[in-house]
TILO-900745 format. One record per residue (C-alpha): x, y, z. Coordinates in pm, whole numbers, m for minus. Layout:
REM TILO-900745
ATOM|xx|yy|zz
ATOM|X|Y|Z
...
//
This chain:
REM TILO-900745
ATOM|xx|yy|zz
ATOM|6141|m1288|253
ATOM|6321|m1607|136
ATOM|6170|m1945|187
ATOM|6290|m2006|493
ATOM|6110|m1751|613
ATOM|5755|m1846|547
ATOM|5500|m1848|820
ATOM|5276|m2096|699
ATOM|5128|m2266|431
ATOM|4725|m2340|386
ATOM|4613|m2581|167
ATOM|4293|m2471|m24
ATOM|4140|m2817|m87
ATOM|3842|m2789|m343
ATOM|3797|m3122|m494
ATOM|3430|m3186|m642
ATOM|3238|m3383|m879
ATOM|3036|m3201|m1146
ATOM|2742|m3369|m1356
ATOM|2758|m3180|m1684
ATOM|2496|m3406|m1844
ATOM|2187|m3267|m2028
ATOM|1940|m3395|m2299
ATOM|1951|m3287|m2675
ATOM|1582|m3285|m2811
ATOM|1506|m3334|m3163
ATOM|1221|m3296|m3314
ATOM|978|m3063|m3535
ATOM|839|m2721|m3375
ATOM|1006|m2728|m3049
ATOM|882|m2409|m2901
ATOM|597|m2510|m2710
ATOM|832|m2805|m2583
ATOM|1099|m2529|m2483
ATOM|815|m2339|m2280
ATOM|650|m2622|m2129
ATOM|1023|m2752|m1984
ATOM|1116|m2387|m1814
ATOM|760|m2420|m1658
ATOM|857|m2719|m1526
ATOM|1168|m2648|m1370
ATOM|1424|m2687|m1640
ATOM|1629|m2400|m1486
ATOM|1496|m2400|m1118
ATOM|1342|m2116|m981
ATOM|1504|m1876|m1264
ATOM|1248|m1670|m1405
ATOM|1498|m1393|m1570
ATOM|1584|m1469|m1942
ATOM|1798|m1315|m2207
ATOM|1737|m1447|m2539
ATOM|2035|m1407|m2709
ATOM|1978|m1442|m3117
ATOM|2094|m1250|m3470
ATOM|1922|m1052|m3736
ATOM|1823|m1347|m3927
ATOM|1676|m1585|m3675
ATOM|1498|m1290|m3473
ATOM|1179|m1220|m3598
ATOM|1160|m1613|m3759
ATOM|1220|m1779|m3423
ATOM|1356|m1560|m3162
ATOM|1067|m1324|m3121
ATOM|816|m1605|m3101
ATOM|986|m1786|m2839
ATOM|1051|m1468|m2625
ATOM|666|m1343|m2695
ATOM|574|m1714|m2522
ATOM|780|m1657|m2262
ATOM|655|m1303|m2140
ATOM|297|m1489|m2176
ATOM|397|m1750|m1970
ATOM|514|m1460|m1707
ATOM|889|m1479|m1741
ATOM|1078|m1180|m1734
ATOM|1219|m1221|m2122
ATOM|1430|m953|m2329
ATOM|1589|m1034|m2683
ATOM|1961|m926|m2729
ATOM|2020|m907|m3117
ATOM|2359|m896|m3319
ATOM|2445|m871|m3696
ATOM|2421|m1227|m3846
ATOM|2744|m1393|m3983
ATOM|3077|m1514|m3856
ATOM|3246|m1163|m3832
ATOM|2999|m1109|m3531
ATOM|3154|m1398|m3346
ATOM|3445|m1105|m3140
ATOM|3498|m1054|m2813
ATOM|3364|m698|m2917
ATOM|2985|m850|m2966
ATOM|3036|m1021|m2650
ATOM|3101|m699|m2439
ATOM|2821|m524|m2642
ATOM|2566|m819|m2518
ATOM|2698|m833|m2177
ATOM|2696|m447|m2129
ATOM|2311|m448|m2268
ATOM|2218|m744|m2030
ATOM|2399|m517|m1735
ATOM|2190|m229|m1837
ATOM|1890|m419|m1849
ATOM|1928|m534|m1500
ATOM|2039|m876|m1548
ATOM|2260|m1010|m1295
ATOM|2347|m1366|m1188
ATOM|1983|m1459|m1118
ATOM|1932|m1522|m1485
ATOM|1946|m1740|m1768
ATOM|2034|m1722|m2116
ATOM|1861|m1891|m2417
ATOM|2060|m1895|m2741
ATOM|1847|m1904|m3036
ATOM|2028|m1990|m3405
ATOM|2281|m2116|m3545
ATOM|2641|m2204|m3473
ATOM|2762|m1834|m3430
ATOM|2478|m1767|m3218
ATOM|2518|m2094|m2968
ATOM|2917|m2012|m2965
ATOM|2868|m1682|m2858
ATOM|2577|m1693|m2611
ATOM|2739|m1985|m2460
ATOM|3063|m1811|m2396
ATOM|2842|m1504|m2276
ATOM|2699|m1765|m1991
ATOM|3008|m1870|m1920
ATOM|3146|m1537|m1770
ATOM|2854|m1326|m1712
ATOM|2779|m1326|m1332
ATOM|3081|m1565|m1319
ATOM|2885|m1826|m1495
ATOM|2490|m1843|m1524
ATOM|2315|m2102|m1676
ATOM|2204|m2126|m2066
ATOM|1998|m2329|m2316
ATOM|2040|m2353|m2705
ATOM|1763|m2343|m2946
ATOM|1967|m2492|m3215
ATOM|1778|m2360|m3598
ATOM|2040|m2453|m3828
ATOM|2187|m2780|m3967
ATOM|2533|m2664|m3881
ATOM|2411|m2602|m3526
ATOM|2285|m2891|m3477
ATOM|2613|m3121|m3642
ATOM|2835|m2885|m3496
ATOM|2721|m2691|m3169
ATOM|2497|m2915|m2998
ATOM|2732|m3160|m2826
ATOM|3047|m3086|m2650
ATOM|3017|m2720|m2474
ATOM|3282|m2581|m2685
ATOM|3200|m2185|m2693
ATOM|3447|m1932|m2814
ATOM|3493|m1613|m3055
ATOM|3727|m1560|m3299
ATOM|3992|m1286|m3336
ATOM|4161|m1126|m3631
ATOM|4427|m1394|m3590
ATOM|4224|m1700|m3615
ATOM|3898|m1843|m3533
ATOM|3784|m1986|m3177
ATOM|4111|m1936|m2978
ATOM|3973|m1745|m2713
ATOM|3662|m1937|m2537
ATOM|3596|m2210|m2261
ATOM|3408|m2556|m2240
ATOM|3062|m2451|m2111
ATOM|2782|m2730|m2124
ATOM|2429|m2627|m2178
ATOM|2138|m2712|m1969
ATOM|1926|m2866|m2278
ATOM|1912|m2843|m2659
ATOM|1676|m2830|m2878
ATOM|1699|m2915|m3262
ATOM|1428|m2792|m3436
ATOM|1450|m2978|m3790
ATOM|1122|m2754|m3886
ATOM|1366|m2442|m3865
ATOM|1576|m2622|m4165
ATOM|1303|m2555|m4412
ATOM|1388|m2163|m4363
ATOM|1743|m2202|m4434
ATOM|1876|m2031|m4745
ATOM|2022|m2339|m4958
ATOM|2367|m2212|m4933
ATOM|2335|m2225|m4566
ATOM|2211|m2592|m4578
ATOM|2489|m2670|m4795
ATOM|2732|m2527|m4546
ATOM|2580|m2731|m4251
ATOM|2572|m3045|m4447
ATOM|2979|m3018|m4467
ATOM|3005|m3072|m4097
ATOM|2776|m3360|m4135
ATOM|2986|m3551|m4434
ATOM|3273|m3484|m4219
ATOM|3082|m3664|m3909
ATOM|3037|m3995|m4142
ATOM|3401|m3959|m4278
ATOM|3564|m4039|m3924
ATOM|3292|m4234|m3743
ATOM|3036|m4376|m3989
ATOM|3075|m4549|m4317
ATOM|2687|m4620|m4299
ATOM|2617|m4269|m4240
ATOM|2807|m4158|m4539
ATOM|2656|m4407|m4758
ATOM|2324|m4314|m4639
ATOM|2383|m3940|m4755
ATOM|2526|m4083|m5091
ATOM|2207|m4260|m5148
ATOM|1965|m3973|m4986
ATOM|2127|m3638|m5085
ATOM|1854|m3464|m5290
ATOM|1645|m3556|m4981
ATOM|1819|m3400|m4708
ATOM|1914|m3069|m4903
ATOM|1519|m3069|m4970
ATOM|1459|m3104|m4608
ATOM|1247|m3441|m4610
ATOM|1146|m3551|m4309
ATOM|1300|m3891|m4278
ATOM|1649|m3812|m4416
ATOM|1669|m3485|m4172
ATOM|1590|m3692|m3864
ATOM|1833|m3965|m3998
ATOM|2161|m3706|m4019
ATOM|2022|m3517|m3717
ATOM|2024|m3831|m3486
ATOM|2341|m3958|m3637
ATOM|2529|m3618|m3613
ATOM|2507|m3631|m3222
ATOM|2561|m4006|m3194
ATOM|2872|m3951|m3326
ATOM|2984|m3681|m3176
ATOM|2885|m3770|m2843
ATOM|3077|m4094|m2885
ATOM|3401|m3905|m2912
ATOM|3306|m3583|m2636
ATOM|3205|m3885|m2373
ATOM|3562|m4005|m2383
ATOM|3752|m3674|m2415
ATOM|3540|m3372|m2301
ATOM|3857|m3143|m2247
ATOM|4017|m3234|m2595
ATOM|4334|m3348|m2457
ATOM|4338|m3673|m2739
ATOM|4081|m3850|m2894
ATOM|3812|m3512|m2952
ATOM|4121|m3375|m3197
ATOM|3928|m3633|m3464
ATOM|3669|m3370|m3453
ATOM|3870|m3093|m3614
ATOM|3957|m3348|m3913
ATOM|3994|m3119|m4232
ATOM|3962|m2823|m3976
ATOM|4364|m2742|m4044
ATOM|4305|m2662|m4349
ATOM|3947|m2535|m4339
ATOM|3996|m2271|m4058
ATOM|4243|m2100|m4193
ATOM|4076|m2084|m4540
ATOM|3802|m1968|m4358
ATOM|3997|m1653|m4198
ATOM|4242|m1579|m4511
ATOM|3916|m1501|m4701
ATOM|3778|m1285|m4474
ATOM|3479|m1495|m4426
ATOM|3359|m1474|m4775
ATOM|3353|m1839|m4727
ATOM|3086|m1987|m4483
ATOM|3241|m2242|m4231
ATOM|3104|m2556|m4390
ATOM|3241|m2413|m4725
ATOM|3601|m2359|m4593
ATOM|3542|m2688|m4424
ATOM|3464|m2874|m4764
ATOM|3809|m2726|m4914
ATOM|3981|m2854|m4619
ATOM|3817|m3178|m4628
ATOM|3932|m3228|m4979
ATOM|4300|m3134|m4863
ATOM|4277|m3382|m4603
ATOM|4193|m3676|m4786
ATOM|4460|m3576|m5060
ATOM|4715|m3573|m4796
ATOM|4560|m3907|m4642
ATOM|4573|m4084|m4948
ATOM|4941|m3946|m5041
ATOM|5063|m4108|m4713
ATOM|4876|m4410|m4772
ATOM|4589|m4408|m4529
ATOM|4326|m4437|m4779
ATOM|4271|m4540|m5178
ATOM|4276|m4277|m5461
ATOM|3946|m4404|m5486
ATOM|3833|m4343|m5134
ATOM|3970|m4010|m5121
ATOM|3786|m3922|m5448
ATOM|3459|m4051|m5313
ATOM|3488|m3827|m5061
ATOM|3581|m3511|m5258
ATOM|3300|m3595|m5515
ATOM|3020|m3639|m5256
ATOM|3138|m3269|m5135
ATOM|3088|m3163|m5461
ATOM|2721|m3312|m5522
ATOM|2638|m3151|m5196
ATOM|2729|m2792|m5397
ATOM|3046|m2695|m5210
ATOM|3345|m2615|m5310
ATOM|3654|m2853|m5337
ATOM|3926|m2615|m5480
ATOM|4114|m2296|m5352
ATOM|3948|m1977|m5469
ATOM|4170|m1780|m5689
ATOM|4118|m1490|m5499
ATOM|4319|m1667|m5199
ATOM|4700|m1625|m5133
ATOM|4810|m1993|m5126
ATOM|5108|m1869|m4943
ATOM|4926|m1675|m4675
ATOM|4708|m1964|m4637
ATOM|5027|m2174|m4555
ATOM|5143|m1934|m4311
ATOM|4777|m1951|m4152
ATOM|4816|m2299|m4100
ATOM|5031|m2215|m3768
ATOM|4760|m2053|m3585
ATOM|4578|m2393|m3577
ATOM|4531|m2536|m3206
ATOM|4683|m2835|m3288
ATOM|5045|m2677|m3327
ATOM|5279|m2796|m3114
ATOM|5609|m2699|m3074
ATOM|5564|m2484|m3405
ATOM|5478|m2798|m3607
ATOM|5181|m2840|m3798
ATOM|4933|m3143|m3678
ATOM|4690|m3307|m3888
ATOM|4406|m3554|m3802
ATOM|4357|m3796|m4115
ATOM|4090|m4027|m4224
ATOM|4166|m4433|m4210
ATOM|3950|m4512|m4531
ATOM|3596|m4344|m4503
ATOM|3447|m4416|m4155
ATOM|3757|m4427|m3952
ATOM|4062|m4175|m3862
ATOM|4381|m4296|m3777
ATOM|4528|m4356|m3440
ATOM|4916|m4306|m3460
ATOM|4992|m4434|m3133
ATOM|4758|m4483|m2809
ATOM|4560|m4190|m2783
ATOM|4732|m3972|m3027
ATOM|4543|m3904|m3334
ATOM|4748|m3632|m3518
ATOM|5019|m3665|m3721
ATOM|5308|m3389|m3764
ATOM|5331|m3281|m4102
ATOM|5611|m3096|m4253
ATOM|5508|m2762|m4407
ATOM|5681|m2852|m4751
ATOM|5410|m3140|m4791
ATOM|5133|m2938|m4630
ATOM|5269|m2644|m4922
ATOM|5219|m2942|m5187
ATOM|4893|m3009|m5083
ATOM|4747|m2648|m5110
ATOM|4931|m2606|m5417
ATOM|4731|m2895|m5601
ATOM|4425|m2759|m5466
//
């Protein structure tokens, strides 16, 4: 049938206004608050809850939360996967979904993600597609989750090619940041989470950067005042970006500061490096490039690198990583356009470069990117 033979055209008009607002509650030992909120209608009439967590967090936090929910009359079951970035895959997502279906979970349920960034990323993605979408809550137990996963609604899984290329934007009903949980983190995980916190300071707050410089030891030892400060300011900085660009059409790209090289290193290392460790190296590359192009001084670049080093994070590329393979992996970055590498770059400390109105990433020739990588 050609165009002239059409019988009719029916317009399906589905305009709507969606309010995805939610609260982030920062505090100490928030299990009671979570249970109270659920009892007073945070999820409406939903009483069937899937508690998704990993093997590290299960006994510490997820199991006690699940037991409290059962005691309050909710139907709740644990769904546990092996801890680590290597579990953040389509295969793990399918296993969780199959397990939920087998246990009788359908569209009348909700998901509670208890854990760090891998858990919240994966569980949020499951929630976005299970039964064509069910509500979810994040109960963040790591500094990395507090810094990276608490604001923005980005959920995803990794593939063999690169990290976070398959996912969706899905906003939670509420986020709980339990600072007490940070005390149980291994030192390496605490340092990894601090990498995203320093990145936020680099792109949005010189005051926060100076606070971290002055209070680094207190942060790493989970001192109450220091942890409360960085938890609140992580959220504020990220919120001020996300509220202006929820779907990453421009400004939100600045949250990828350091991630062009960082994400590539994370993948090429086969996840021997934690996300924050890979990001730290990515930030060292980024400030080197920013200084080379005149957007920050050499002294400012060295100050950023020095803070990452003081935090016990790597700032050079490990010898076991093939640098040419790393250069090629840069092209899997989601900021690539028309086959061109694009970098978000710092403007001094506490700001980023806006290259044109609404444009926050600059095309960089491969040879220059290679030079920077070879210097690290």
